[in-house]
N, C-alpha and C positions, 0 to 999 in steps of 0.2 A: 504494500500500500504506500502511496506517495504521501509525503508530509506537507506538501504545499498545494493549495487549490489552483495555482497558476500553472503548475507543471504536471498536474495529475491527468490520467487518461480518462477515457469515457466510462469505463467500468467503475471507477472511483466516484465519479459524479452520480452515476446511477445508484450506487450504494448510499450515498448521502441523501439523495432524494427519497429513496425507499425507506430509510430510517426515519426521516422527517415525516413521511406520510403515515407510517405505522404509529409514530408518537401522536400525531394529530388524531388518528382514528381512536386510539386508546383514550385520549383525553375527552373526545366527544362522547364515546360510549360510557365512560365513567360519569360524565356530567349528566347525561340522560338518565342513567341508572340512579344517580343520587337525587334527581328531581322528581321521579315518579312517586306518587303518594297513593295510599290506599283510600279510596273514596267510598268503600262499601260499609264501613263501620258506623256506629252511632255518633261518633264525634266528628264525622266528616263535615257537618254543617255548623258546628259550634263556632261561635265567634268570640274572640277575646276583646272585651271592652276595656278601654283605657281607664285607669284610676284618676283621681283628682291630682292635679299637679302638686309636687312637693319640692321643697328646697333642701338640698343636701350640702353640708359644710363640713370640712375637716379641721376647721379652726377651733381651738379651745379658748381663745382669748375673747373677752367681752367686746361687744360691738360698740364702736365709738360713733356717736351721732352728733 
């Protein structure tokens, strides 16, 4: 295998394209598989309602007004 893309032959370019194509296919299949959800269960139509807004602070010092 050649170590430079400028001097490599046709088979090296084909290998690079094939590896990139396989990687893209694996990524797409994994993304589709991760996105599929079960819509047949009783919780399929349940909606999560937002709670009232809250203020979070990590300061322990008293507020100066």
